[in-house]
Backbone and ligand atoms as CSV (ligand in chain L), in Angstrom:
chain,resi,resn,atom,element,x,y,z
A,1,MET,N,N,111.007,78.839,118.737
A,1,MET,CA,C,110.934,80.361,118.709
A,1,MET,C,C,110.218,80.842,120.009
A,2,ALA,N,N,110.628,81.619,120.735
A,2,ALA,CA,C,109.987,82.135,121.883
A,2,ALA,C,C,108.689,82.875,121.556
A,3,GLU,N,N,107.662,82.554,122.443
A,3,GLU,CA,C,106.366,83.204,122.230
A,3,GLU,C,C,106.526,84.801,122.267
A,4,THR,N,N,105.810,85.438,121.284
A,4,THR,CA,C,105.728,86.932,121.452
A,4,THR,C,C,104.318,87.277,121.785
A,5,ILE,N,N,104.248,88.590,122.015
A,5,ILE,CA,C,102.935,89.339,122.194
A,5,ILE,C,C,101.999,89.046,120.967
A,6,PHE,N,N,102.548,88.843,119.852
A,6,PHE,CA,C,101.739,88.624,118.601
A,6,PHE,C,C,101.040,87.252,118.628
A,7,THR,N,N,101.701,86.273,119.200
A,7,THR,CA,C,101.139,84.903,119.362
A,7,THR,C,C,99.912,85.051,120.332
A,8,LYS,N,N,100.104,85.948,121.381
A,8,LYS,CA,C,99.057,86.137,122.358
A,8,LYS,C,C,97.805,86.728,121.638
A,9,ILE,N,N,98.035,87.666,120.664
A,9,ILE,CA,C,96.961,88.298,119.972
A,9,ILE,C,C,96.295,87.264,119.024
A,10,ILE,N,N,97.081,86.492,118.418
A,10,ILE,CA,C,96.499,85.450,117.499
A,10,ILE,C,C,95.637,84.505,118.339
A,11,ASP,N,N,96.132,84.104,119.499
A,11,ASP,CA,C,95.402,83.186,120.422
A,11,ASP,C,C,94.276,83.882,121.163
A,12,ARG,N,N,94.081,85.178,120.923
A,12,ARG,CA,C,93.141,85.876,121.790
A,12,ARG,C,C,93.260,85.876,123.250
A,13,ASP,N,N,94.623,85.783,123.619
A,13,ASP,CA,C,94.945,85.968,125.042
A,13,ASP,C,C,95.067,87.289,125.573
A,14,ILE,N,N,95.325,88.282,124.531
A,14,ILE,CA,C,95.294,89.577,124.889
A,14,ILE,C,C,94.530,90.288,123.716
A,15,PRO,N,N,93.874,91.449,124.090
A,15,PRO,CA,C,92.989,92.118,123.021
A,15,PRO,C,C,93.782,92.887,121.922
A,16,ALA,N,N,93.208,92.989,120.771
A,16,ALA,CA,C,93.835,93.826,119.632
A,16,ALA,C,C,92.673,94.266,118.846
A,17,ASP,N,N,92.915,95.314,118.129
A,17,ASP,CA,C,91.901,95.814,117.287
A,17,ASP,C,C,92.048,95.099,115.857
A,18,ILE,N,N,91.405,94.010,115.735
A,18,ILE,CA,C,91.691,93.207,114.651
A,18,ILE,C,C,90.767,93.700,113.439
A,19,ILE,N,N,91.524,93.905,112.214
A,19,ILE,CA,C,90.626,94.361,111.157
A,19,ILE,C,C,90.619,93.486,110.071
A,20,TYR,N,N,91.335,92.303,110.045
A,20,TYR,CA,C,91.259,91.370,109.057
A,20,TYR,C,C,91.917,89.944,109.484
A,21,GLU,N,N,91.133,88.881,109.211
A,21,GLU,CA,C,91.687,87.526,109.543
A,21,GLU,C,C,91.254,86.541,108.499
A,22,ASP,N,N,92.207,85.620,108.198
A,22,ASP,CA,C,91.837,84.433,107.436
A,22,ASP,C,C,92.656,83.276,108.099
A,23,ASP,N,N,92.721,82.201,107.402
A,23,ASP,CA,C,93.433,80.958,107.886
A,23,ASP,C,C,94.861,81.185,108.366
A,24,GLU,N,N,95.517,82.100,107.493
A,24,GLU,CA,C,96.976,82.154,107.679
A,24,GLU,C,C,97.508,83.559,108.106
A,25,VAL,N,N,96.588,84.473,107.971
A,25,VAL,CA,C,97.048,85.875,108.146
A,25,VAL,C,C,96.099,86.627,109.130
A,26,LEU,N,N,96.747,87.612,109.924
A,26,LEU,CA,C,95.931,88.406,110.827
A,26,LEU,C,C,96.355,89.799,110.549
A,27,ALA,N,N,95.416,90.833,110.799
A,27,ALA,CA,C,95.855,92.237,110.589
A,27,ALA,C,C,95.127,92.987,111.768
A,28,PHE,N,N,95.924,93.864,112.418
A,28,PHE,CA,C,95.332,94.625,113.626
A,28,PHE,C,C,95.996,96.001,113.604
A,29,ASN,N,N,95.295,96.873,114.258
A,29,ASN,CA,C,95.845,98.228,114.321
A,29,ASN,C,C,96.964,98.420,115.254
A,30,ASP,N,N,98.050,99.090,114.908
A,30,ASP,CA,C,99.241,99.193,115.726
A,30,ASP,C,C,98.750,99.997,116.935
A,31,ILE,N,N,99.265,99.642,118.126
A,31,ILE,CA,C,98.965,100.273,119.371
A,31,ILE,C,C,99.585,101.643,119.518
A,32,ASN,N,N,100.623,101.883,118.746
A,32,ASN,CA,C,101.310,103.062,118.785
A,32,ASN,C,C,101.525,103.685,117.461
A,33,PRO,N,N,100.436,104.271,116.832
A,33,PRO,CA,C,100.440,104.487,115.356
A,33,PRO,C,C,101.288,105.735,114.997
A,34,GLN,N,N,101.983,105.477,113.773
A,34,GLN,CA,C,103.011,106.449,113.324
A,34,GLN,C,C,102.403,107.110,112.150
A,35,ALA,N,N,101.197,107.021,111.824
A,35,ALA,CA,C,100.552,107.649,110.648
A,35,ALA,C,C,99.060,107.597,111.069
A,36,PRO,N,N,98.225,108.352,110.278
A,36,PRO,CA,C,96.796,108.392,110.579
A,36,PRO,C,C,96.198,106.909,110.532
A,37,THR,N,N,96.673,106.192,109.550
A,37,THR,CA,C,96.340,104.731,109.496
A,37,THR,C,C,97.691,103.922,109.715
A,38,HIS,N,N,97.674,103.019,110.598
A,38,HIS,CA,C,98.906,102.300,110.928
A,38,HIS,C,C,98.512,100.768,111.300
A,39,PHE,N,N,98.518,99.771,110.501
A,39,PHE,CA,C,98.240,98.458,111.018
A,39,PHE,C,C,99.293,97.491,110.643
A,40,LEU,N,N,99.312,96.334,111.303
A,40,LEU,CA,C,100.311,95.377,111.137
A,40,LEU,C,C,99.627,94.144,110.530
A,41,VAL,N,N,100.345,93.480,109.454
A,41,VAL,CA,C,99.872,92.237,108.924
A,41,VAL,C,C,100.835,91.207,109.399
A,42,ILE,N,N,100.385,90.056,110.043
A,42,ILE,CA,C,101.270,89.121,110.417
A,42,ILE,C,C,100.784,87.765,109.980
A,43,PRO,N,N,101.781,86.824,109.720
A,43,PRO,CA,C,101.409,85.462,109.451
A,43,PRO,C,C,101.024,84.760,110.912
A,44,LYS,N,N,100.035,83.927,110.726
A,44,LYS,CA,C,99.729,83.139,112.068
A,44,LYS,C,C,100.821,82.186,112.463
A,45,LYS,N,N,101.569,81.852,111.492
A,45,LYS,CA,C,102.749,80.854,111.621
A,45,LYS,C,C,103.847,81.880,112.270
A,46,PRO,N,N,104.323,81.497,113.540
A,46,PRO,CA,C,105.453,82.409,113.977
A,46,PRO,C,C,106.714,82.090,113.262
A,47,ILE,N,N,107.214,83.295,112.675
A,47,ILE,CA,C,108.532,83.285,112.076
A,47,ILE,C,C,109.246,84.630,112.608
A,48,ALA,N,N,110.448,84.450,113.201
A,48,ALA,CA,C,110.976,85.535,113.975
A,48,ALA,C,C,111.387,86.728,113.209
A,49,THR,N,N,112.075,86.412,112.169
A,49,THR,CA,C,112.686,87.820,111.365
A,49,THR,C,C,112.585,87.368,109.909
A,50,ILE,N,N,112.815,88.361,109.101
A,50,ILE,CA,C,112.963,88.076,107.667
A,50,ILE,C,C,113.918,86.896,107.279
A,51,ASN,N,N,114.954,87.020,108.197
A,51,ASN,CA,C,116.137,85.943,107.997
A,51,ASN,C,C,115.629,84.584,108.207
A,52,ASP,N,N,114.594,84.376,108.882
A,52,ASP,CA,C,114.000,83.095,109.236
A,52,ASP,C,C,112.940,82.640,108.238
A,53,ILE,N,N,112.735,83.352,107.191
A,53,ILE,CA,C,111.684,82.925,106.173
A,53,ILE,C,C,112.235,81.885,105.369
A,54,ALA,N,N,111.548,80.705,105.238
A,54,ALA,CA,C,111.957,79.620,104.473
A,54,ALA,C,C,111.345,79.597,103.184
A,55,ALA,N,N,111.898,78.852,102.277
A,55,ALA,CA,C,111.369,78.861,100.859
A,55,ALA,C,C,109.936,78.375,100.901
A,56,GLU,N,N,109.548,77.495,101.798
A,56,GLU,CA,C,108.265,76.959,101.825
A,56,GLU,C,C,107.271,78.229,102.377
A,57,ASP,N,N,107.801,79.181,102.810
A,57,ASP,CA,C,107.020,80.279,103.334
A,57,ASP,C,C,106.616,81.394,102.241
A,58,ALA,N,N,107.247,81.248,101.075
A,58,ALA,CA,C,107.110,82.309,100.121
A,58,ALA,C,C,105.703,82.626,99.738
A,59,GLU,N,N,104.870,81.597,99.604
A,59,GLU,CA,C,103.449,81.903,99.435
A,59,GLU,C,C,102.808,82.691,100.516
A,60,LEU,N,N,103.160,82.269,101.741
A,60,LEU,CA,C,102.645,82.930,102.945
A,60,LEU,C,C,102.976,84.397,102.953
A,61,ILE,N,N,104.151,84.726,102.579
A,61,ILE,CA,C,104.695,86.065,102.613
A,61,ILE,C,C,103.917,86.841,101.539
A,62,GLY,N,N,103.628,86.252,100.364
A,62,GLY,CA,C,102.879,86.907,99.314
A,62,GLY,C,C,101.430,87.160,99.838
A,63,LYS,N,N,100.931,86.292,100.659
A,63,LYS,CA,C,99.523,86.483,101.197
A,63,LYS,C,C,99.432,87.572,102.075
A,64,MET,N,N,100.530,87.924,102.829
A,64,MET,CA,C,100.542,89.086,103.720
A,64,MET,C,C,100.420,90.386,102.778
A,65,TYR,N,N,101.097,90.337,101.677
A,65,TYR,CA,C,101.007,91.680,100.863
A,65,TYR,C,C,99.655,91.702,100.253
A,66,LEU,N,N,99.080,90.571,99.853
A,66,LEU,CA,C,97.770,90.520,99.289
A,66,LEU,C,C,96.778,90.966,100.230
A,67,ALA,N,N,96.955,90.585,101.528
A,67,ALA,CA,C,96.004,91.156,102.648
A,67,ALA,C,C,96.121,92.539,102.712
A,68,ALA,N,N,97.366,93.021,102.739
A,68,ALA,CA,C,97.612,94.502,102.848
A,68,ALA,C,C,96.877,95.307,101.786
A,69,ALA,N,N,97.046,94.770,100.567
A,69,ALA,CA,C,96.501,95.517,99.406
A,69,ALA,C,C,94.976,95.444,99.434
A,70,SER,N,N,94.434,94.409,99.902
A,70,SER,CA,C,93.052,94.175,99.971
A,70,SER,C,C,92.343,95.135,101.016
A,71,ILE,N,N,93.125,95.262,102.199
A,71,ILE,CA,C,92.565,96.054,103.264
A,71,ILE,C,C,92.697,97.568,102.788
A,72,ALA,N,N,93.822,97.928,102.045
A,72,ALA,CA,C,94.056,99.268,101.469
A,72,ALA,C,C,92.822,99.614,100.687
A,73,LYS,N,N,92.480,98.641,99.864
A,73,LYS,CA,C,91.426,98.940,98.972
A,73,LYS,C,C,89.992,99.185,99.653
A,74,GLU,N,N,89.886,98.205,100.641
A,74,GLU,CA,C,88.647,98.356,101.468
A,74,GLU,C,C,88.549,99.729,102.262
A,75,MET,N,N,89.699,100.156,102.732
A,75,MET,CA,C,89.715,101.274,103.429
A,75,MET,C,C,89.842,102.556,102.564
A,76,GLY,N,N,90.082,102.356,101.268
A,76,GLY,CA,C,90.097,103.505,100.314
A,76,GLY,C,C,91.305,104.255,100.228
A,77,PHE,N,N,92.398,103.825,100.705
A,77,PHE,CA,C,93.679,104.556,100.499
A,77,PHE,C,C,94.552,104.041,99.484
A,78,GLU,N,N,94.134,102.979,98.717
A,78,GLU,CA,C,95.089,102.369,97.682
A,78,GLU,C,C,95.577,103.186,96.742
A,79,GLN,N,N,94.734,104.169,96.247
A,79,GLN,CA,C,95.202,105.072,95.158
A,79,GLN,C,C,96.024,106.238,95.725
A,80,ASN,N,N,95.761,106.773,96.782
A,80,ASN,CA,C,96.554,107.765,97.404
A,80,ASN,C,C,97.924,107.090,97.764
A,81,GLY,N,N,97.931,105.952,98.217
A,81,GLY,CA,C,99.099,105.206,98.527
A,81,GLY,C,C,99.427,104.986,99.985
A,82,TYR,N,N,100.450,104.199,100.146
A,82,TYR,CA,C,100.816,103.729,101.485
A,82,TYR,C,C,102.283,103.267,101.547
A,83,ARG,N,N,102.717,102.942,102.705
A,83,ARG,CA,C,104.047,102.432,102.933
A,83,ARG,C,C,103.764,101.053,103.537
A,84,ALA,N,N,104.567,99.951,103.061
A,84,ALA,CA,C,104.469,98.684,103.667
A,84,ALA,C,C,105.819,98.256,103.805
A,85,VAL,N,N,106.185,98.050,105.201
A,85,VAL,CA,C,107.595,97.883,105.383
A,85,VAL,C,C,107.786,96.856,106.630
A,86,MET,N,N,108.763,96.104,106.545
A,86,MET,CA,C,109.048,95.070,107.561
A,86,MET,C,C,110.400,95.291,108.027
A,87,ASN,N,N,110.488,95.596,109.303
A,87,ASN,CA,C,111.899,95.744,109.990
A,87,ASN,C,C,112.469,94.522,110.437
A,88,CYS,N,N,113.846,94.429,110.308
A,88,CYS,CA,C,114.630,93.200,110.731
A,88,CYS,C,C,115.727,93.501,111.640
A,89,ASN,N,N,115.553,92.905,112.726
A,89,ASN,CA,C,116.747,92.888,113.796
A,89,ASN,C,C,116.859,94.410,114.256
A,90,PRO,N,N,117.921,94.549,115.160
A,90,PRO,CA,C,118.096,95.869,115.838
A,90,PRO,C,C,118.292,96.968,114.830
A,91,ASP,N,N,119.249,96.922,114.040
A,91,ASP,CA,C,119.367,98.091,113.040
A,91,ASP,C,C,118.242,98.348,112.211
A,92,GLY,N,N,117.296,97.421,111.894
A,92,GLY,CA,C,116.077,97.698,111.220
A,92,GLY,C,C,114.945,98.198,112.110
A,93,GLY,N,N,115.192,98.170,113.311
A,93,GLY,CA,C,114.192,98.720,114.283
A,93,GLY,C,C,113.184,97.701,114.812
A,94,GLN,N,N,113.496,96.432,114.567
A,94,GLN,CA,C,112.485,95.461,114.992
A,94,GLN,C,C,112.480,95.252,116.457
A,95,THR,N,N,111.396,95.265,117.156
A,95,THR,CA,C,111.165,95.119,118.511
A,95,THR,C,C,110.449,93.756,118.915
A,96,VAL,N,N,109.506,93.384,117.930
A,96,VAL,CA,C,108.720,92.169,118.214
A,96,VAL,C,C,109.177,91.069,117.233
A,97,TYR,N,N,109.684,89.952,117.796
A,97,TYR,CA,C,110.337,88.963,116.897
A,97,TYR,C,C,109.258,87.881,116.434
A,98,HIS,N,N,108.322,88.427,115.681
A,98,HIS,CA,C,107.368,87.733,114.969
A,98,HIS,C,C,107.080,88.605,113.752
A,99,ILE,N,N,107.479,88.144,112.571
A,99,ILE,CA,C,107.332,88.981,111.383
A,99,ILE,C,C,106.240,89.672,111.224
A,100,HIS,N,N,106.142,91.049,110.870
A,100,HIS,CA,C,104.975,91.786,110.648
A,100,HIS,C,C,105.236,92.884,109.563
A,101,LEU,N,N,104.293,93.130,108.734
A,101,LEU,CA,C,104.251,94.044,107.698
A,101,LEU,C,C,103.647,95.384,108.291
A,102,HIS,N,N,104.340,96.432,108.493
A,102,HIS,CA,C,103.743,97.689,108.928
A,102,HIS,C,C,103.054,98.285,107.656
A,103,VAL,N,N,101.828,98.714,107.797
A,103,VAL,CA,C,101.149,99.388,106.680
A,103,VAL,C,C,100.797,100.806,107.256
A,104,LEU,N,N,101.404,101.796,106.548
A,104,LEU,CA,C,101.174,103.239,107.048
A,104,LEU,C,C,100.483,103.919,105.923
A,105,ALA,N,N,99.506,104.791,106.270
A,105,ALA,CA,C,98.749,105.533,105.278
A,105,ALA,C,C,98.062,106.749,105.931
A,106,GLY,N,N,97.554,107.532,104.976
A,106,GLY,CA,C,96.779,108.710,105.492
A,106,GLY,C,C,97.669,110.068,105.530
A,107,LYS,N,N,98.864,110.021,104.964
A,107,LYS,CA,C,99.676,111.163,104.969
A,107,LYS,C,C,100.833,110.884,103.862
A,108,ALA,N,N,101.390,112.025,103.303
A,108,ALA,CA,C,102.431,111.777,102.454
A,108,ALA,C,C,103.684,111.575,103.168
A,109,MET,N,N,104.420,110.502,102.886
A,109,MET,CA,C,105.630,110.162,103.739
A,109,MET,C,C,106.864,110.565,103.041
A,110,GLY,N,N,107.941,110.936,103.816
A,110,GLY,CA,C,109.196,111.274,103.183
A,110,GLY,C,C,110.055,110.081,103.044
A,111,TRP,N,N,111.116,110.268,102.227
A,111,TRP,CA,C,112.102,109.396,101.974
A,111,TRP,C,C,113.517,110.025,101.998
A,112,PRO,N,N,114.557,109.471,102.683
A,112,PRO,CA,C,114.548,108.179,103.347
A,112,PRO,C,C,113.676,108.223,104.684
A,113,PRO,N,N,113.508,107.086,105.218
A,113,PRO,CA,C,112.623,107.012,106.358
A,113,PRO,C,C,113.164,107.316,107.778
A,114,TYR,N,N,114.467,107.533,107.862
A,114,TYR,CA,C,115.181,107.812,109.034
A,114,TYR,C,C,115.559,109.301,109.039
A,115,GLN,N,N,115.446,109.916,110.228
A,115,GLN,CA,C,115.593,111.284,110.219
A,115,GLN,C,C,116.953,111.774,110.316
A,116,ASP,N,N,117.981,111.061,110.577
A,116,ASP,CA,C,119.362,111.485,110.597
A,116,ASP,C,C,120.121,111.061,109.391
A,117,ALA,N,N,119.406,110.974,108.305
A,117,ALA,CA,C,120.010,110.659,107.003
A,117,ALA,C,C,120.916,111.762,106.563
A,118,LEU,N,N,122.068,111.529,106.313
A,118,LEU,CA,C,123.013,112.631,105.809
A,118,LEU,C,C,123.693,112.044,104.427
A,119,LYS,N,N,123.906,112.871,103.584
A,119,LYS,CA,C,124.431,112.507,102.399
A,119,LYS,C,C,125.866,111.739,102.535
A,120,GLN,N,N,126.642,112.311,103.650
A,120,GLN,CA,C,127.901,111.711,103.793
A,120,GLN,C,C,127.851,110.372,104.240
A,121,ASP,N,N,126.688,109.858,104.793
A,121,ASP,CA,C,126.446,108.486,105.143
A,121,ASP,C,C,126.544,107.559,104.048
A,122,LEU,N,N,126.292,108.125,102.774
A,122,LEU,CA,C,126.090,107.167,101.636
A,122,LEU,C,C,127.412,106.850,101.107
A,123,PRO,N,N,127.541,105.702,100.446
A,123,PRO,CA,C,128.767,105.203,99.912
A,123,PRO,C,C,129.187,106.130,98.685
L,1,AMP,P1,P,108.722,96.616,115.083
L,1,AMP,O1,O,109.438,97.634,116.019
L,1,AMP,O2,O,108.963,96.686,113.565
L,1,AMP,O3,O,109.077,95.242,115.661
L,1,AMP,O4,O,107.234,96.939,115.260
L,1,AMP,C1,C,106.482,96.418,116.429
L,1,AMP,C2,C,105.131,97.112,116.397
L,1,AMP,O5,O,104.153,96.398,117.245
L,1,AMP,C3,C,105.250,98.593,116.992
L,1,AMP,O6,O,104.790,99.427,115.962
L,1,AMP,C4,C,104.478,98.433,118.219
L,1,AMP,O7,O,103.706,99.660,118.300
L,1,AMP,C5,C,103.419,97.389,117.813
L,1,AMP,N1,N,102.807,96.630,118.958
L,1,AMP,C6,C,103.400,96.259,120.082
L,1,AMP,N2,N,102.490,95.560,120.888
L,1,AMP,C7,C,101.329,95.751,120.398
L,1,AMP,C8,C,99.999,95.387,120.617
L,1,AMP,N3,N,99.807,94.764,121.757
L,1,AMP,N4,N,99.045,95.712,119.716
L,1,AMP,C9,C,99.240,96.357,118.626
L,1,AMP,N5,N,100.490,96.700,118.270
L,1,AMP,C10,C,101.466,96.428,119.153
């Protein structure tokens, strides 16, 4: 897999506002926040997309959600709520090909998440 900017953050080759780290997972604030709180939870193991997650990665993916919930509790927004979302490939809006969980909080979010949603688009 080609090295991404997130590998450079893991290796401390470029700076990031890191808010959580353990042996397998790293979390840092998004450089272009889309909500009052917006951070990314990434595995240290490089996995390009959701499609590249292997069965052996199942526990690692679970640990990403555990880290997200733990940070949410520590930051005090777990009861108000938040959105945790992972984009996949171009139609999903993925731009960095190292999987990452976006965690967005601090405001009530609408649904659906895309602005051009029209009822006639639905099956
Ligand atoms: P996605 O479009 O789902 O692949 O999300 C990639 C996210 O990474 C975007 O929200 C970017 O703002 C964020 N991002 C890109 N480079 C950095 C960086 N150096 N530090 C923090 N966040 C970044």
